[in-house]
C-alpha positions in Angstrom: -4.3 -18.8 -10.9 -1.1 -16.8 -10.5 0.8 -14.8 -13.1 2.1 -16.6 -16.1 5.9 -16.3 -16.4 8.0 -16.5 -19.5 9.4 -19.8 -20.5 12.6 -20.7 -22.4 10.9 -23.0 -24.8 12.9 -24.2 -27.8 12.2 -25.3 -31.3 11.3 -23.6 -34.5 13.6 -21.4 -36.6 12.9 -17.6 -36.3 10.7 -16.2 -38.9 11.5 -12.9 -40.8 9.0 -11.2 -38.5 11.3 -12.0 -35.6 14.2 -9.9 -36.7 15.5 -7.5 -34.1 13.5 -4.5 -35.4 10.2 -6.3 -34.8 8.3 -4.6 -31.9 7.6 -6.4 -28.7 3.8 -5.8 -29.2 2.0 -4.9 -32.4 -1.8 -5.0 -32.5 -4.2 -3.6 -35.1 -8.0 -3.3 -35.1 -8.7 -5.2 -32.0 -12.5 -5.6 -31.3 -14.3 -7.5 -28.5 -18.0 -7.5 -27.6 -19.6 -9.2 -24.6 -23.3 -9.5 -25.6 -24.4 -5.9 -26.0 -21.3 -4.3 -24.4 -18.4 -3.3 -26.6 -15.3 -3.8 -24.4 -12.6 -3.1 -27.1 -13.3 -1.1 -30.2 -10.7 -0.8 -33.0 -7.7 -0.6 -30.7 -4.2 -0.4 -32.3 -0.8 0.4 -30.9 2.8 -0.8 -30.7 5.2 -1.4 -27.8 8.8 -1.2 -28.9 11.7 -3.2 -27.5 13.1 -1.5 -24.4 10.1 0.8 -24.1 7.7 1.3 -21.2 4.2 1.9 -22.5 1.5 3.0 -20.1 -2.2 2.1 -20.6 -4.4 4.8 -19.0 -8.1 5.3 -18.8 -11.1 5.1 -16.4 -12.6 1.9 -15.1 -14.3 0.0 -17.8 -12.2 1.7 -20.6 -11.1 -1.7 -21.9 -7.6 -1.8 -20.6 -7.6 -5.2 -19.0 -9.7 -6.7 -21.8 -7.1 -5.4 -24.3 -4.3 -7.0 -22.2 -6.1 -10.3 -22.1 -6.6 -10.3 -25.9 -2.9 -9.6 -26.4 -2.0 -12.6 -24.2 -4.5 -15.0 -25.8 -6.6 -15.2 -22.6 -9.6 -13.7 -24.5 -10.4 -14.3 -28.1 -10.9 -11.1 -30.1 -13.8 -10.8 -32.5 -11.5 -9.0 -34.9 -7.9 -7.7 -35.2 -4.4 -9.0 -35.3 -1.7 -9.3 -32.6 2.1 -10.0 -32.9 4.1 -10.6 -29.8 7.9 -10.4 -30.2 7.5 -10.9 -33.9 5.3 -13.9 -33.8 1.5 -14.3 -34.0 0.0 -14.2 -30.5 -1.7 -17.5 -31.0 1.7 -19.1 -31.3 2.8 -20.5 -27.9 6.4 -19.6 -28.7 5.3 -16.0 -28.7 4.0 -16.1 -25.2 6.9 -18.2 -23.9 9.0 -15.1 -23.6 6.3 -13.0 -21.9 6.0 -12.3 -18.2 2.5 -11.4 -16.9 1.2 -10.1 -13.6 -2.6 -9.9 -13.7 -4.6 -7.5 -11.6 -6.3 -10.2 -9.6 -4.5 -13.4 -8.6 -4.2 -15.9 -5.8 -1.5 -18.3 -4.7 -1.9 -21.6 -2.8 -1.6 -20.4 0.8 0.2 -23.6 2.0 3.1 -23.0 -0.4 6.2 -21.0 0.4 7.3 -18.1 -1.8 10.1 -20.3 -3.2 7.7 -23.1 -3.9 5.3 -20.7 -5.7 8.2 -19.6 -7.9 9.3 -23.1 -8.6 5.7 -24.2 -9.5 5.3 -21.4 -12.1 8.7 -22.1 -13.6 7.6 -25.7 -14.1 4.2 -24.6 -15.5 6.0 -22.3 -18.0 8.3 -25.1 -19.1 11.3 -22.9 -18.3 14.7 -23.7 -17.0 15.6 -21.3 -14.2 18.5 -22.3 -11.9 18.0 -21.9 -8.1 20.5 -18.9 -7.8 18.4 -17.0 -10.4 15.2 -17.7 -8.5 16.7 -16.5 -5.3 18.0 -13.4 -7.1 14.5 -12.7 -8.4 13.0 -12.9 -4.9 15.8 -10.6 -3.7 15.0 -8.1 -6.5 11.4 -7.7 -5.3 12.4 -7.5 -1.6 11.5 -11.1 -0.5 14.9 -12.6 0.0 14.3 -13.2 3.7 10.8 -14.6 3.1 11.5 -17.3 0.6 10.7 -20.1 3.1 7.6 -18.5 4.5 4.1 -19.7 3.6 2.2 -17.4 1.3 -0.9 -17.6 3.4 0.8 -15.3 5.9 1.8 -12.7 3.4 0.2 -9.2 3.3 -1.3 -8.0 0.1 1.8 -6.0 -0.6 4.0 -9.0 -0.2 1.8 -11.1 -2.4 2.1 -8.3 -5.0 5.9 -8.5 -4.8 5.7 -12.2 -5.2 3.6 -11.8 -8.3 6.2 -9.5 -9.8 8.9 -12.2 -9.0 6.8 -14.8 -10.8 6.4 -12.6 -13.8 10.1 -11.8 -14.0 11.8 -15.1 -12.9 12.4 -16.4 -16.4 13.9 -13.2 -17.7 11.2 -12.4 -20.3 11.6 -10.0 -23.2 8.2 -8.5 -22.7 6.6 -7.9 -19.3 2.8 -7.1 -19.0 1.8 -5.6 -15.7 -1.8 -5.0 -14.8 -1.9 -2.7 -11.7 1.4 -3.9 -10.3 1.5 -1.3 -7.5 -2.2 -1.4 -6.4 -1.4 -3.0 -3.0 2.1 -1.5 -2.4 3.1 1.3 0.0 5.1 4.3 -1.2 8.4 2.4 -0.7 7.1 -0.6 -2.6 6.0 1.7 -5.5 9.4 3.2 -5.6 11.0 -0.3 -5.7 8.7 -1.2 -8.7 9.7 2.1 -10.4 13.4 1.2 -10.1 12.6 -2.3 -11.3 10.9 -1.0 -14.4 13.8 1.3 -15.2 16.1 -1.6 -14.8 14.1 -3.7 -17.3 14.2 -0.9 -19.7 18.0 -0.7 -19.4 18.1 -4.5 -20.4 16.0 -3.7 -23.5 12.9 -5.5 -22.0 9.6 -4.1 -23.2 7.0 -3.3 -20.5 3.2 -2.8 -21.0 2.0 -1.1 -17.8 -1.7 -0.7 -16.8 -1.9 1.6 -13.8 -4.3 4.0 -12.2 -1.4 5.7 -10.4 -0.8 8.5 -12.9 2.3 9.8 -11.1 4.0 6.4 -11.5 3.1 6.3 -15.2 4.5 9.8 -15.7 7.8 8.8 -14.0 8.5 5.6 -15.9 6.6 5.5 -19.2 8.1 6.5 -22.6 4.7 6.6 -24.3 1.1 6.4 -23.2 -2.1 5.0 -24.8 -5.3 6.4 -23.3 -8.4 4.2 -23.7 -12.0 5.4 -23.2 -15.1 3.3 -23.9 -13.0 0.7 -25.6 -11.4 3.1 -28.1 -8.0 4.8 -28.2 -8.7 8.4 -27.2 -5.1 9.6 -27.5 -1.6 8.1 -27.8 1.9 9.4 -27.9 5.0 10.4 -25.9 4.5 12.4 -22.7 5.9 15.4 -24.5 3.4 15.0 -27.3 0.4 14.5 -25.0 1.3 17.2 -22.5 2.2 19.7 -25.1 4.1 22.8 -24.2 4.7 24.3 -20.8 2.3 26.7 -19.1 3.2 30.1 -17.9 1.1 31.7 -15.2 1.5 35.4 -14.6 -0.2 37.6 -12.0 -0.4 41.1 -13.7 -1.8 44.5 -13.1 -2.7 47.2 -15.6 -3.2 44.9 -18.6 -4.6 46.8 -21.6 -5.5 45.6 -25.0 -2.0 45.8 -26.4 -0.6 43.7 -23.5 -3.4 41.2 -23.8 -2.6 40.8 -27.5 1.1 40.4 -26.7 0.2 37.6 -24.2 -2.0 35.9 -26.8 0.8 36.0 -29.3 3.0 33.8 -27.0 0.5 30.9 -26.9 -3.1 30.0 -25.9 -4.3 32.5 -23.4 -6.7 32.1 -20.5 -7.6 34.8 -17.9 -9.0 34.6 -14.4 -9.1 37.9 -12.7 -5.5 39.2 -12.5 -4.0 35.7 -13.3 -3.1 35.0 -16.9 -2.2 31.5 -18.1 -0.4 31.1 -21.4 0.1 27.6 -22.8 3.3 27.8 -24.6 4.0 25.9 -27.8 6.1 22.7 -27.4 8.8 24.0 -29.7 9.2 27.5 -28.1 12.7 28.9 -27.8 14.4 29.6 -24.5 14.1 33.4 -24.8 10.4 33.5 -25.3 9.5 34.0 -21.6 12.1 36.7 -20.9 11.1 38.6 -24.0 7.4 38.4 -23.1 8.0 39.7 -19.6 10.2 42.5 -21.0 7.6 43.5 -23.5 4.9 43.6 -20.8 7.0 45.8 -18.5 7.7 48.1 -21.5 3.9 48.3 -22.1 3.4 49.6 -18.5 2.1 46.3 -17.1 2.8 45.6 -13.4 4.3 42.1 -13.2 3.7 40.6 -9.7 4.5 37.0 -10.4 5.8 34.7 -13.2 5.4 31.0 -12.6 6.4 28.5 -15.3 4.9 25.0 -15.0 4.0 21.9 -17.1 0.5 20.6 -17.7 0.2 17.5 -15.5 -0.6 14.1 -17.1 -3.6 13.9 -14.8 -5.0 17.1 -16.1 -4.3 16.2 -19.7 -6.0 12.8 -19.1 -9.1 14.5 -17.8 -9.1 16.9 -20.7 -8.9 14.1 -23.2 -11.6 12.0 -21.5 -13.9 15.0 -21.3 -13.4 15.8 -25.0 -14.0 12.1 -25.9 -17.2 12.1 -23.9 -18.4 15.4 -25.4 -17.7 14.0 -28.9 -19.6 10.8 -28.2 -22.7 12.8 -27.2 -22.8 15.0 -30.3 
């Protein structure tokens, strides 16, 4: 079965929880076990309107299970979910959600336009033909609308899946590995598409193994490990301060103490790495270098950098594993 697109269903007055300030996704204490395996263990997070939230974690961390619980595809053993201000069990909540699952298939005898029309009908939405054509153009399939899906490459099917998820102009888009089959150009297109959704105040929940893509488009990140939230926050909060790498000679005790006063210090031979605090002032690095020179240190190189999301993710997962074994 293909992605489930948003539907413009009518009926029912908005509840107080549906006021504009209600988040696109709110979940608390989600738990799910499959026999002896705990897939989701006390997961809680929020996706705000107009925000792109990234779900990260190794295989088997519980990311897809969490997404399926949010969308009502899997029944949780415990916990609560609100989508766009309504309980997730309410069909009206899911009517304004676009979803691209990780694994999907389309009927190979249908054309791209027919697949889009079919899913619009299944969603109970009203989407004019010009809007459907515009959606196919947005994902780069304008000239393939009349071609049968059976002849599409994996990347083209991925693009069609995105079109199905977006065709009814949802307020929340849930994407499970949306760029897994795309080439670099396709990934760039998806990145631009996500930024466009954000500009329209559409919320996006993105599950991806491509950390570089997450780093480019996500406002906040939730890292799952063994079904639990290992860390969550903005990229700034997760990555912390910048790193400063210095290649130095003639470093004595006083100079070492000065380096340590600037931040967390690590040394490997003549290379010193200082993790600077997130709130450090702009003059910290020039003052540090000047003090080192005044102390007689030979400064061969100064290289500022930021801790990568990939490295931070590995550090968090290692710490989580070490904590679990104690």
